[in-house]
SEKE-94004 format. One record per residue (C-alpha): x, y, z; chain; residue in one letter. Coordinates in steps of 0.02 Angstrom, whole numbers. Layout:
BEGIN
{X->X&Y->Y&Z->Z&cadena->A&residuo->A} .
...
//
This chain:
BEGIN
{X->-2536&Y->196&Z->57&cadena->A&residuo->M} .
{X->-2435&Y->160&Z->212&cadena->A&residuo->E} .
{X->-2248&Y->156&Z->194&cadena->A&residuo->K} .
{X->-2174&Y->-15&Z->212&cadena->A&residuo->A} .
{X->-2062&Y->-27&Z->363&cadena->A&residuo->N} .
{X->-1891&Y->-108&Z->348&cadena->A&residuo->H} .
{X->-1888&Y->-276&Z->434&cadena->A&residuo->P} .
{X->-1799&Y->-273&Z->603&cadena->A&residuo->P} .
{X->-1669&Y->-395&Z->537&cadena->A&residuo->A} .
{X->-1621&Y->-275&Z->397&cadena->A&residuo->N} .
{X->-1605&Y->-128&Z->519&cadena->A&residuo->R} .
{X->-1499&Y->-235&Z->633&cadena->A&residuo->H} .
{X->-1387&Y->-287&Z->488&cadena->A&residuo->R} .
{X->-1368&Y->-105&Z->434&cadena->A&residuo->H} .
{X->-1319&Y->-54&Z->611&cadena->A&residuo->T} .
{X->-1190&Y->-194&Z->619&cadena->A&residuo->L} .
{X->-1121&Y->-141&Z->451&cadena->A&residuo->G} .
{X->-1093&Y->38&Z->510&cadena->A&residuo->R} .
{X->-1013&Y->-26&Z->670&cadena->A&residuo->R} .
{X->-897&Y->-138&Z->569&cadena->A&residuo->D} .
{X->-845&Y->11&Z->463&cadena->A&residuo->H} .
{X->-802&Y->109&Z->620&cadena->A&residuo->K} .
{X->-699&Y->-35&Z->688&cadena->A&residuo->Y} .
{X->-615&Y->-56&Z->518&cadena->A&residuo->G} .
{X->-564&Y->128&Z->509&cadena->A&residuo->F} .
{X->-504&Y->115&Z->689&cadena->A&residuo->G} .
{X->-389&Y->-30&Z->645&cadena->A&residuo->F} .
{X->-312&Y->56&Z->493&cadena->A&residuo->I} .
{X->-302&Y->228&Z->576&cadena->A&residuo->A} .
{X->-125&Y->202&Z->647&cadena->A&residuo->P} .
{X->-61&Y->152&Z->475&cadena->A&residuo->M} .
{X->-148&Y->299&Z->391&cadena->A&residuo->L} .
{X->-82&Y->420&Z->520&cadena->A&residuo->I} .
{X->95&Y->351&Z->505&cadena->A&residuo->G} .
{X->88&Y->355&Z->315&cadena->A&residuo->F} .
{X->25&Y->534&Z->316&cadena->A&residuo->S} .
{X->155&Y->594&Z->442&cadena->A&residuo->V} .
{X->307&Y->502&Z->375&cadena->A&residuo->F} .
{X->270&Y->493&Z->187&cadena->A&residuo->V} .
{X->137&Y->616&Z->127&cadena->A&residuo->I} .
{X->191&Y->763&Z->235&cadena->A&residuo->A} .
{X->379&Y->749&Z->194&cadena->A&residuo->P} .
{X->338&Y->728&Z->10&cadena->A&residuo->L} .
{X->229&Y->883&Z->10&cadena->A&residuo->A} .
{X->362&Y->980&Z->106&cadena->A&residuo->A} .
{X->495&Y->925&Z->-18&cadena->A&residuo->T} .
{X->391&Y->984&Z->-166&cadena->A&residuo->V} .
{X->361&Y->1151&Z->-81&cadena->A&residuo->Y} .
{X->544&Y->1175&Z->-36&cadena->A&residuo->L} .
{X->595&Y->1136&Z->-215&cadena->A&residuo->S} .
{X->519&Y->1305&Z->-263&cadena->A&residuo->F} .
{X->617&Y->1396&Z->-127&cadena->A&residuo->C} .
{X->793&Y->1459&Z->-101&cadena->A&residuo->D} .
{X->817&Y->1383&Z->71&cadena->A&residuo->Y} .
{X->968&Y->1361&Z->182&cadena->A&residuo->S} .
{X->993&Y->1356&Z->370&cadena->A&residuo->L} .
{X->1096&Y->1516&Z->361&cadena->A&residuo->I} .
{X->993&Y->1627&Z->245&cadena->A&residuo->K} .
{X->822&Y->1556&Z->286&cadena->A&residuo->G} .
{X->686&Y->1526&Z->157&cadena->A&residuo->M} .
{X->636&Y->1632&Z->7&cadena->A&residuo->A} .
{X->516&Y->1587&Z->-133&cadena->A&residuo->W} .
{X->608&Y->1572&Z->-300&cadena->A&residuo->C} .
{X->479&Y->1488&Z->-412&cadena->A&residuo->G} .
{X->550&Y->1380&Z->-550&cadena->A&residuo->W} .
{X->729&Y->1444&Z->-531&cadena->A&residuo->D} .
{X->794&Y->1282&Z->-453&cadena->A&residuo->N} .
{X->724&Y->1177&Z->-596&cadena->A&residuo->Y} .
{X->786&Y->1297&Z->-729&cadena->A&residuo->I} .
{X->961&Y->1292&Z->-655&cadena->A&residuo->K} .
{X->952&Y->1103&Z->-638&cadena->A&residuo->L} .
{X->914&Y->1075&Z->-823&cadena->A&residuo->F} .
{X->1016&Y->1215&Z->-900&cadena->A&residuo->T} .
{X->1168&Y->1257&Z->-792&cadena->A&residuo->R} .
{X->1209&Y->1105&Z->-685&cadena->A&residuo->D} .
{X->1334&Y->992&Z->-771&cadena->A&residuo->A} .
{X->1354&Y->884&Z->-615&cadena->A&residuo->T} .
{X->1169&Y->841&Z->-621&cadena->A&residuo->F} .
{X->1191&Y->772&Z->-797&cadena->A&residuo->V} .
{X->1340&Y->669&Z->-739&cadena->A&residuo->V} .
{X->1241&Y->603&Z->-590&cadena->A&residuo->A} .
{X->1095&Y->552&Z->-701&cadena->A&residuo->V} .
{X->1209&Y->462&Z->-824&cadena->A&residuo->K} .
{X->1301&Y->370&Z->-685&cadena->A&residuo->N} .
{X->1138&Y->319&Z->-601&cadena->A&residuo->T} .
{X->1066&Y->250&Z->-763&cadena->A&residuo->L} .
{X->1231&Y->163&Z->-801&cadena->A&residuo->Y} .
{X->1230&Y->84&Z->-628&cadena->A&residuo->F} .
{X->1050&Y->27&Z->-653&cadena->A&residuo->T} .
{X->1082&Y->-41&Z->-827&cadena->A&residuo->A} .
{X->1226&Y->-148&Z->-761&cadena->A&residuo->L} .
{X->1143&Y->-208&Z->-601&cadena->A&residuo->L} .
{X->973&Y->-267&Z->-665&cadena->A&residuo->I} .
{X->1030&Y->-395&Z->-796&cadena->A&residuo->P} .
{X->1176&Y->-455&Z->-688&cadena->A&residuo->A} .
{X->1058&Y->-479&Z->-541&cadena->A&residuo->N} .
{X->931&Y->-576&Z->-646&cadena->A&residuo->L} .
{X->1060&Y->-692&Z->-724&cadena->A&residuo->V} .
{X->1152&Y->-729&Z->-562&cadena->A&residuo->L} .
{X->999&Y->-751&Z->-452&cadena->A&residuo->C} .
{X->900&Y->-856&Z->-576&cadena->A&residuo->L} .
{X->1053&Y->-963&Z->-614&cadena->A&residuo->G} .
{X->1083&Y->-999&Z->-430&cadena->A&residuo->L} .
{X->898&Y->-1030&Z->-401&cadena->A&residuo->A} .
{X->898&Y->-1161&Z->-540&cadena->A&residuo->M} .
{X->1039&Y->-1250&Z->-449&cadena->A&residuo->L} .
{X->969&Y->-1235&Z->-273&cadena->A&residuo->L} .
{X->781&Y->-1255&Z->-292&cadena->A&residuo->H} .
{X->785&Y->-1445&Z->-280&cadena->A&residuo->K} .
{X->785&Y->-1530&Z->-110&cadena->A&residuo->N} .
{X->952&Y->-1619&Z->-117&cadena->A&residuo->I} .
{X->1075&Y->-1658&Z->22&cadena->A&residuo->R} .
{X->1166&Y->-1503&Z->86&cadena->A&residuo->G} .
{X->1061&Y->-1378&Z->-10&cadena->A&residuo->V} .
{X->1008&Y->-1292&Z->152&cadena->A&residuo->G} .
{X->1188&Y->-1245&Z->190&cadena->A&residuo->F} .
{X->1212&Y->-1162&Z->22&cadena->A&residuo->F} .
{X->1045&Y->-1069&Z->34&cadena->A&residuo->R} .
{X->1097&Y->-1001&Z->203&cadena->A&residuo->T} .
{X->1270&Y->-955&Z->140&cadena->A&residuo->A} .
{X->1207&Y->-851&Z->-6&cadena->A&residuo->I} .
{X->1075&Y->-767&Z->104&cadena->A&residuo->F} .
{X->1197&Y->-715&Z->241&cadena->A&residuo->T} .
{X->1267&Y->-559&Z->151&cadena->A&residuo->P} .
{X->1090&Y->-492&Z->133&cadena->A&residuo->Y} .
{X->1068&Y->-476&Z->322&cadena->A&residuo->V} .
{X->1239&Y->-396&Z->343&cadena->A&residuo->T} .
{X->1242&Y->-210&Z->377&cadena->A&residuo->N} .
{X->1273&Y->-119&Z->213&cadena->A&residuo->V} .
{X->1403&Y->0&Z->287&cadena->A&residuo->V} .
{X->1501&Y->-144&Z->364&cadena->A&residuo->S} .
{X->1491&Y->-237&Z->199&cadena->A&residuo->W} .
{X->1556&Y->-87&Z->102&cadena->A&residuo->A} .
{X->1698&Y->-58&Z->227&cadena->A&residuo->L} .
{X->1757&Y->-238&Z->208&cadena->A&residuo->V} .
{X->1758&Y->-219&Z->19&cadena->A&residuo->W} .
{X->1848&Y->-52&Z->33&cadena->A&residuo->Q} .
{X->1988&Y->-141&Z->127&cadena->A&residuo->F} .
{X->1992&Y->-283&Z->1&cadena->A&residuo->M} .
{X->2002&Y->-162&Z->-146&cadena->A&residuo->L} .
{X->2144&Y->-56&Z->-80&cadena->A&residuo->Q} .
{X->2289&Y->-35&Z->-199&cadena->A&residuo->S} .
{X->2422&Y->-64&Z->-65&cadena->A&residuo->D} .
{X->2390&Y->-210&Z->51&cadena->A&residuo->G} .
{X->2217&Y->-248&Z->-16&cadena->A&residuo->G} .
{X->2167&Y->-430&Z->-16&cadena->A&residuo->F} .
{X->2124&Y->-437&Z->-202&cadena->A&residuo->I} .
{X->2290&Y->-363&Z->-257&cadena->A&residuo->N} .
{X->2382&Y->-478&Z->-137&cadena->A&residuo->M} .
{X->2300&Y->-630&Z->-217&cadena->A&residuo->V} .
{X->2341&Y->-565&Z->-391&cadena->A&residuo->L} .
{X->2523&Y->-538&Z->-340&cadena->A&residuo->N} .
{X->2533&Y->-719&Z->-281&cadena->A&residuo->M} .
{X->2498&Y->-771&Z->-461&cadena->A&residuo->F} .
{X->2621&Y->-647&Z->-534&cadena->A&residuo->G} .
{X->2487&Y->-524&Z->-587&cadena->A&residuo->L} .
{X->2490&Y->-338&Z->-550&cadena->A&residuo->E} .
{X->2336&Y->-264&Z->-470&cadena->A&residuo->G} .
{X->2269&Y->-90&Z->-498&cadena->A&residuo->T} .
{X->2198&Y->52&Z->-397&cadena->A&residuo->N} .
{X->2022&Y->-15&Z->-413&cadena->A&residuo->W} .
{X->1922&Y->124&Z->-333&cadena->A&residuo->L} .
{X->2018&Y->263&Z->-421&cadena->A&residuo->Y} .
{X->1995&Y->199&Z->-597&cadena->A&residuo->N} .
{X->1861&Y->303&Z->-683&cadena->A&residuo->T} .
{X->1813&Y->160&Z->-800&cadena->A&residuo->K} .
{X->1804&Y->26&Z->-666&cadena->A&residuo->L} .
{X->1729&Y->117&Z->-518&cadena->A&residuo->V} .
{X->1544&Y->100&Z->-565&cadena->A&residuo->I} .
{X->1559&Y->-85&Z->-615&cadena->A&residuo->P} .
{X->1649&Y->-119&Z->-450&cadena->A&residuo->I} .
{X->1513&Y->-36&Z->-347&cadena->A&residuo->V} .
{X->1385&Y->-136&Z->-448&cadena->A&residuo->V} .
{X->1479&Y->-296&Z->-403&cadena->A&residuo->L} .
{X->1483&Y->-251&Z->-218&cadena->A&residuo->V} .
{X->1297&Y->-210&Z->-222&cadena->A&residuo->T} .
{X->1256&Y->-369&Z->-318&cadena->A&residuo->L} .
{X->1348&Y->-482&Z->-195&cadena->A&residuo->L} .
{X->1264&Y->-395&Z->-50&cadena->A&residuo->K} .
{X->1084&Y->-419&Z->-107&cadena->A&residuo->G} .
{X->1076&Y->-568&Z->-224&cadena->A&residuo->F} .
{X->1033&Y->-691&Z->-84&cadena->A&residuo->G} .
{X->858&Y->-623&Z->-57&cadena->A&residuo->M} .
{X->817&Y->-622&Z->-242&cadena->A&residuo->N} .
{X->884&Y->-799&Z->-260&cadena->A&residuo->T} .
{X->770&Y->-859&Z->-119&cadena->A&residuo->I} .
{X->621&Y->-774&Z->-204&cadena->A&residuo->I} .
{X->664&Y->-861&Z->-368&cadena->A&residuo->F} .
{X->680&Y->-1028&Z->-278&cadena->A&residuo->I} .
{X->505&Y->-1008&Z->-209&cadena->A&residuo->G} .
{X->439&Y->-966&Z->-383&cadena->A&residuo->A} .
{X->525&Y->-1116&Z->-464&cadena->A&residuo->L} .
{X->455&Y->-1235&Z->-334&cadena->A&residuo->Q} .
{X->279&Y->-1175&Z->-377&cadena->A&residuo->E} .
{X->293&Y->-1226&Z->-561&cadena->A&residuo->V} .
{X->190&Y->-1386&Z->-583&cadena->A&residuo->P} .
{X->301&Y->-1535&Z->-625&cadena->A&residuo->Q} .
{X->170&Y->-1606&Z->-742&cadena->A&residuo->M} .
{X->215&Y->-1473&Z->-870&cadena->A&residuo->Y} .
{X->395&Y->-1535&Z->-877&cadena->A&residuo->Y} .
{X->338&Y->-1717&Z->-885&cadena->A&residuo->E} .
{X->223&Y->-1679&Z->-1031&cadena->A&residuo->A} .
{X->359&Y->-1580&Z->-1119&cadena->A&residuo->A} .
{X->483&Y->-1724&Z->-1096&cadena->A&residuo->S} .
{X->359&Y->-1846&Z->-1173&cadena->A&residuo->L} .
{X->343&Y->-1729&Z->-1322&cadena->A&residuo->D} .
{X->532&Y->-1730&Z->-1343&cadena->A&residuo->G} .
{X->568&Y->-1553&Z->-1280&cadena->A&residuo->A} .
{X->748&Y->-1522&Z->-1228&cadena->A&residuo->S} .
{X->798&Y->-1444&Z->-1062&cadena->A&residuo->K} .
{X->833&Y->-1280&Z->-1151&cadena->A&residuo->R} .
{X->661&Y->-1280&Z->-1232&cadena->A&residuo->Q} .
{X->579&Y->-1321&Z->-1065&cadena->A&residuo->Q} .
{X->670&Y->-1176&Z->-984&cadena->A&residuo->F} .
{X->615&Y->-1048&Z->-1114&cadena->A&residuo->F} .
{X->441&Y->-1118&Z->-1147&cadena->A&residuo->R} .
{X->389&Y->-1169&Z->-971&cadena->A&residuo->I} .
{X->502&Y->-1102&Z->-834&cadena->A&residuo->T} .
{X->521&Y->-921&Z->-891&cadena->A&residuo->L} .
{X->336&Y->-893&Z->-931&cadena->A&residuo->P} .
{X->280&Y->-974&Z->-768&cadena->A&residuo->M} .
{X->396&Y->-868&Z->-660&cadena->A&residuo->I} .
{X->376&Y->-708&Z->-761&cadena->A&residuo->S} .
{X->276&Y->-621&Z->-621&cadena->A&residuo->P} .
{X->424&Y->-652&Z->-505&cadena->A&residuo->T} .
{X->546&Y->-589&Z->-637&cadena->A&residuo->I} .
{X->440&Y->-432&Z->-653&cadena->A&residuo->F} .
{X->442&Y->-408&Z->-463&cadena->A&residuo->L} .
{X->631&Y->-429&Z->-454&cadena->A&residuo->I} .
{X->657&Y->-304&Z->-595&cadena->A&residuo->I} .
{X->550&Y->-174&Z->-508&cadena->A&residuo->I} .
{X->634&Y->-199&Z->-339&cadena->A&residuo->I} .
{X->809&Y->-197&Z->-413&cadena->A&residuo->T} .
{X->773&Y->-44&Z->-520&cadena->A&residuo->M} .
{X->706&Y->58&Z->-375&cadena->A&residuo->I} .
{X->851&Y->5&Z->-263&cadena->A&residuo->G} .
{X->982&Y->46&Z->-395&cadena->A&residuo->S} .
{X->910&Y->218&Z->-428&cadena->A&residuo->L} .
{X->922&Y->254&Z->-241&cadena->A&residuo->K} .
{X->1097&Y->184&Z->-211&cadena->A&residuo->V} .
{X->1194&Y->287&Z->-84&cadena->A&residuo->F} .
{X->1282&Y->196&Z->58&cadena->A&residuo->A} .
{X->1399&Y->96&Z->-54&cadena->A&residuo->Q} .
{X->1450&Y->253&Z->-149&cadena->A&residuo->I} .
{X->1472&Y->354&Z->10&cadena->A&residuo->N} .
{X->1583&Y->224&Z->92&cadena->A&residuo->V} .
{X->1682&Y->158&Z->-57&cadena->A&residuo->L} .
{X->1712&Y->308&Z->-169&cadena->A&residuo->T} .
{X->1633&Y->468&Z->-100&cadena->A&residuo->Q} .
{X->1579&Y->502&Z->-278&cadena->A&residuo->G} .
{X->1757&Y->491&Z->-345&cadena->A&residuo->G} .
{X->1872&Y->489&Z->-430&cadena->A&residuo->P} .
{X->1814&Y->664&Z->-472&cadena->A&residuo->G} .
{X->1630&Y->641&Z->-512&cadena->A&residuo->T} .
{X->1651&Y->470&Z->-595&cadena->A&residuo->A} .
{X->1537&Y->385&Z->-468&cadena->A&residuo->S} .
{X->1419&Y->527&Z->-427&cadena->A&residuo->Y} .
{X->1243&Y->458&Z->-424&cadena->A&residuo->V} .
{X->1080&Y->549&Z->-393&cadena->A&residuo->M} .
{X->1057&Y->515&Z->-207&cadena->A&residuo->V} .
{X->1239&Y->551&Z->-169&cadena->A&residuo->Y} .
{X->1227&Y->715&Z->-264&cadena->A&residuo->Y} .
{X->1067&Y->760&Z->-168&cadena->A&residuo->I} .
{X->1160&Y->725&Z->-6&cadena->A&residuo->Y} .
{X->1307&Y->835&Z->-59&cadena->A&residuo->Q} .
{X->1196&Y->980&Z->-113&cadena->A&residuo->V} .
{X->1080&Y->977&Z->38&cadena->A&residuo->A} .
{X->1193&Y->931&Z->183&cadena->A&residuo->F} .
{X->1366&Y->982&Z->124&cadena->A&residuo->K} .
{X->1325&Y->1139&Z->24&cadena->A&residuo->M} .
{X->1175&Y->1187&Z->134&cadena->A&residuo->N} .
{X->1060&Y->1210&Z->-17&cadena->A&residuo->K} .
{X->903&Y->1123&Z->42&cadena->A&residuo->F} .
{X->790&Y->1203&Z->-88&cadena->A&residuo->G} .
{X->899&Y->1145&Z->-233&cadena->A&residuo->Y} .
{X->920&Y->974&Z->-152&cadena->A&residuo->G} .
{X->731&Y->961&Z->-139&cadena->A&residuo->S} .
{X->715&Y->997&Z->-325&cadena->A&residuo->A} .
{X->838&Y->856&Z->-361&cadena->A&residuo->L} .
{X->737&Y->741&Z->-248&cadena->A&residuo->S} .
{X->576&Y->782&Z->-340&cadena->A&residuo->V} .
{X->658&Y->741&Z->-507&cadena->A&residuo->I} .
{X->722&Y->575&Z->-438&cadena->A&residuo->L} .
{X->549&Y->534&Z->-372&cadena->A&residuo->F} .
{X->470&Y->571&Z->-542&cadena->A&residuo->L} .
{X->601&Y->465&Z->-631&cadena->A&residuo->V} .
{X->571&Y->316&Z->-517&cadena->A&residuo->I} .
{X->382&Y->334&Z->-530&cadena->A&residuo->M} .
{X->389&Y->355&Z->-719&cadena->A&residuo->G} .
{X->498&Y->201&Z->-747&cadena->A&residuo->L} .
{X->392&Y->98&Z->-628&cadena->A&residuo->T} .
{X->229&Y->148&Z->-713&cadena->A&residuo->L} .
{X->306&Y->116&Z->-885&cadena->A&residuo->A} .
{X->354&Y->-60&Z->-835&cadena->A&residuo->Q} .
{X->184&Y->-88&Z->-754&cadena->A&residuo->W} .
{X->94&Y->-32&Z->-912&cadena->A&residuo->S} .
{X->185&Y->-158&Z->-1023&cadena->A&residuo->V} .
{X->182&Y->-304&Z->-901&cadena->A&residuo->R} .
{X->31&Y->-387&Z->-985&cadena->A&residuo->K} .
{X->132&Y->-411&Z->-1144&cadena->A&residuo->K} .
{X->260&Y->-526&Z->-1065&cadena->A&residuo->W} .
{X->202&Y->-572&Z->-890&cadena->A&residuo->V} .
{X->103&Y->-735&Z->-882&cadena->A&residuo->Y} .
{X->-32&Y->-746&Z->-750&cadena->A&residuo->Y} .
{X->-105&Y->-919&Z->-721&cadena->A&residuo->E} .
{X->-294&Y->-920&Z->-698&cadena->A&residuo->D} .
//
């Protein structure tokens, strides 16, 4: 029997398909190259260096698991940095959700003057983080600081805010919160405006109160956005650095040492790049683990509309 030939149209379609694939790979090639050079290669180099004793003075020498053994058994500052980072994250996430969602509930309706307030709360987000921290450092000074001056006007005595071991982390959380809450508020406003009004109308006809509508309609409908904000805030809080570096330099003592600041101190101040790389790998694994854990449980509380 003679073999059946493919119709010319099919061959032409197959040729076009291969050509489209080539064009497609050509379009994504710059992104793939950039991702490989600036993400994959540094990550692989960091993992390799974490198994080395490396400094600019002594050079590089393979040390195996020594950095990780020291990190988990003999480094008390690492434990402090982990505790402070988790404490910072535990304070920032709920405060960020409550503040941003509360403001979004007030500003999501198109009423007179709402544009001004939306712009006002978004302005700190586009401010340079170092400039923002410097302004707050001046305001929080014990002598001549704006906050203590205001307190003195009312007969109250201020304190040395940035040198109080119990207050330093909450203060940095407050500065960070006021810097970034504008963007999250805008995201929540967009989510609230997408909730169909017919759900609220039906709930009102059934006698549901505003509180019941909030917990039974609003929160479930915007739960994907809440999940997104939690992930973004968690990753950002675990990587906090600039505010700590400008406001406290890890002090007083090690009261505000966080992971990224400790990595900076070890690698660039102590010239221990191998040990700093090991700390970076641990931070990467912590962020990835927490993100995957939240992603795995999202279906239990995140509502996706079909």
